[in-house]
N, C-alpha and C positions, 0 to 999 in steps of 0.2 A: 566412530568407525570411519576410517578414511575411504573416500570414494576415489577410485583410480580409473581414469579414462585413458585408454591407449590410442595413439594415433600413428598412422604411417605417413610420413612426410614425403609426398611425391613432388619432386622439384626438377627444374631445368637448369643445367649449367650452360649458359650461352656465351659464345665468344671463342677465343683461341684456346687451344688445348692447354690444360694446366701444366705447371712445371713438373710436379711430382707424378711419376708413373702411376697409373691406376686411379687418379683422382677424377678425371673427366669421364662423364657418361651423359648422353643426351637425355635419358630418362632414368631416374634412379629412385630408390626407396631408402628411407631412414626411419627407424622406429623412434617415437618420442611419446612420453606419457604425461598426461595432465595430472599434476599432483599439488594438492593444497594441504599443508601441514596443520596439525591441530593448534599450533601456537599462534596462528594469525589473530591479531587483535580484533575483538568485537564480532567475530563470525558466528552467527546462529546457523542452524542446519540449513535454513532457507537461503541465507546469504552465501553459505559455502557452495550449495548447489548452483546458485546463480553465478558465482565466480568461476566454478569449474566449467560451466556451460560457456561463459565468456571466453575463457582460455581456449576451449575447444574450438570455438568459432574463429578466434584469432588465427589459429592454425589452418582451419579449413577454408577460411576466406581468402587465403593465399593460393587456392586451387589445390590443396593437399587432401589426401584421403584418410579414411578412418580404419583402424585395425582393432584387435581385441587383446593382444598379448602385452604384458608388461615389458618395459624397455629399460635399458641402462640409462638412457638420456631422458631428461624431464623438462617440462616447462612448468614453472611454479610462480607464485606471487606472494608478496607480503603487503598487507594493508595497514597504514598508519593513520590514525585520526589526527589531522593537523589542527583543526579548529572546531569548536562547538559554540553555537550562538543561538540566541532567542530572537526571532524576528519581531519587529515592532508592528505586528499586525493583530487584528482581532478575528479569530482567537490567535494567540501567539503560537508560533511554530518553531520546531527545532531545525536548525540549519547546520549541516555538516560539511566540512571540507576533508576529503580523504586523499592521501598520497598512496598510489598503487604502484608498486615496483615489480616488474616482470623479469624473470630470469630463465635462462636455458643452460643446462649443464649436465655433467655426468653425475647422476644421483647416487650411483653405487660407490664412487670414489670421492664424492663430495667436491668436485671441481666445477667452478662456475665458468661458463663460456662467454655469455653475453647478457646484457641487461638493458632495460629502458624504464623510464618512469613517466607516469601521467598523474595529473591532479584532477579530482572529480568533486563536484558539488551536488548536494541534494537537500531537499526540504521535506519534512514530514510532521505528522501530528505528535509523534514521540521519537525518541532516539533511535529505536529499531527501524522505524519507517524512514527516518532521515538517512540512516546508514544505507538501507536498501535502495532508496531513491538515488543516492550518489553512485552506488555500485552499478545500478542499471545504466548509468551514463557512460560506462566504459565502452568506448567504440571498439568494434572488432575489425575495422578496416582502416585504422590510422596508418598513414604512410610511414611513420617512424618504425613500425613493426618490420618493414621490409629489411632494413639494415640490421635490426636486432636478430631476425631469423637467419639472414644471410651469413652473419659472422659465426653463428652457432653451427650452421651447416659445414662451413669450412673446417672448423675444429673437430667436428664429429668425423668427417672424412679423414682428417689427419690422424685421428685416434686409431682408426682401422688400418691405415697405411703403415703406421709405426708398429702396431702390435699384431699384425696379421699372423706372422709365424708363431708367436706365442699363443694366440687364440686357437690355431689349428693344432698345435702341440698339446695344448690343454684338453681339447676335445678328444684327441686320440688317447690321452691318458685316462680320461673319463670312460671311454669305451673299453679300454683295457681292464677297468675295474667293474665292468658290467653296467655302467651308468649310461646306457645307449641313448635314452631319451634326453638326458641332460646334455650329452655330447651333440646330439642333433639340434637341440635348441640353441646351443652356443654358436654353432655354425650357421643356423638360420638367421641369427641376428646380424650377420655380415651383410651390409647393404650393397646392392649392385652399383651404387655410386662409386664404390672402390673396386673398379673392374678387375684389377690384377688379383686382389685378395679374394674377391667373389669367385672369380674363375678358378682360383687355386683351391677353394673350399668345396667346389661341386664334386670332384671325384672322391674327396675324403668323405663327404656326406653319403655318397653311394656305397662306399665300403662299410661305413658304420651302420648304415641302414641294413645292409646284407647281414652283418653280424647280429643286428637286432632281430631280424626275422628268423635267422637260423636258431638263435637262442629261444625265441618265442615258440618256434616249432617244437623244439625239444621239450619245453615246459608243457605245452598244450598236449602234445602226443603222450607224454608221461601221465598227465592228468586223465586223459581219455582211457589209457590202458588200465589205470588204477580203478576207474569207475567200472570198466567192462569186466575186469577180473573179480570185482565184488558182486556184480549183478549182470550175468550173461543172459539177459532176456531183452524183450522189446523196450522196456523202461530204461535199462542200462544202456542200450544202444542209442536211444535218443539223447540221454544225458551225456554220453561220450561224444555224440555228434555235435553238441553245443561247442565243444572245444575244437573238434576236427574241422568244422566249417570255417573257423577263423584263421586257419593256417594258410600262409601265403604260398601260391604256386611256385614262387621263386626261391623258397626256402630249401636248403640242402636236404632236409629229411622229408620233403613233400612226398616223394615216391614211397618211402617207408610208411608214411601216414596213409597214403592211398591204398597200399597193400593191406594195412590194418583195417581200413573201412571195408575192403572186399571180404576180409575174414569175418568181420561182424555180419555183413550182409549174408554170407553163406550160412552162418550159424542160425540167423533168424529164419532164413528160408528153409533150412533143414528141420528146425524145431516146429515151425508153425505153418509151413508151406505158404509163407507170405513174404513178398519182396520188401526189403527195407528201402523206403523211398528217401534216399539220402544221396546228395551229390556234393563232392568237394569243390571248392572254389577253383575256377579255371579262367585263363585269359585267352581271348580269341587270337591275338597276335602280339608281336613284340611291341608295337606302338601302344596298344592297350595296356600291356604290362608296364611299360615305362611311365605312362600317365598315372597308372594306379600307384606305382612306387613313389612318384613325386608327390602325389596327394597324401600318401601315407606318411612320408617324411614330414610334411607340413603339419599334418594332424597330430603326429607324435610330439613335435616341438610345441605346438599350440597347447596340447593337453598338459604338457610339462609346465609351461608358463602359467597356466591357470591353476595348477596344483601347488605352486610355490608362492610364498609371501616374499615381498621385497621391502626392505627397510631403507628408505632413501635418506641420504645425508645432505642437509642444506645448511648446517652450522657454518657461520661465517659469511654466508652469501648476503646477509643484510645486518 
């Protein structure tokens, strides 16, 4: 089972403004995922976990942050056993020399962006312990990583600068097919490092989110009505309320849903002389509504990312 750790690369572009429009931003985010394929030589589960942790630390040691969603871009590694020796000691020990090659690239299209290599040595009572001993010597703050990561950042930003219009067009097409969560996820992957593309995507995200909540409102209102039509009593009211309470106040059919809740409340009151203690979701002001919408967009994109599996392509990288 592949363990995938996702990271958000928070980095600074220092110096003069980049030549390409939209490249420069003082504070920016790029998603990158730590990925170790099954084919790596000699990896036990423990060694795999150790290597994934090391790759994660290599990224975070550069002052970068951690996220949870899968990314198009990956940092991965291949380990090659260069030498195996027996030490002239009592008792004799296994001595390993490992070549560890690190890569960053587009895992979905299988395009390598940058690479670097390190040589590690380790000694242990057996081959497994010698392998682990060598792997533990992988430094997470080696200066050579700076150039390795910097080259990858430039190419990742260039990817979004070149494909911005296509990404937005693709997201709109997804929304047109009712795939609102997939569309929001695609737009959410655009890093603010690519300012022009990022700024262009924001109004599109808002439109698609509105389409999402409008559709969601229709679905939940229909479900609530079906429940109420089947069971017009207190039990049916509370079951319908489970759907109604999730309807966004910004949805087009919100007022219709509100009128329906009033109808249910009147029925419960008339039948049992009892008030239905139900309140639909409301926002206090526009600022609160905007914050809630932004959080909802992110939550939808994150939920979609977690629900989908990603098959990364690293063939030909080593």
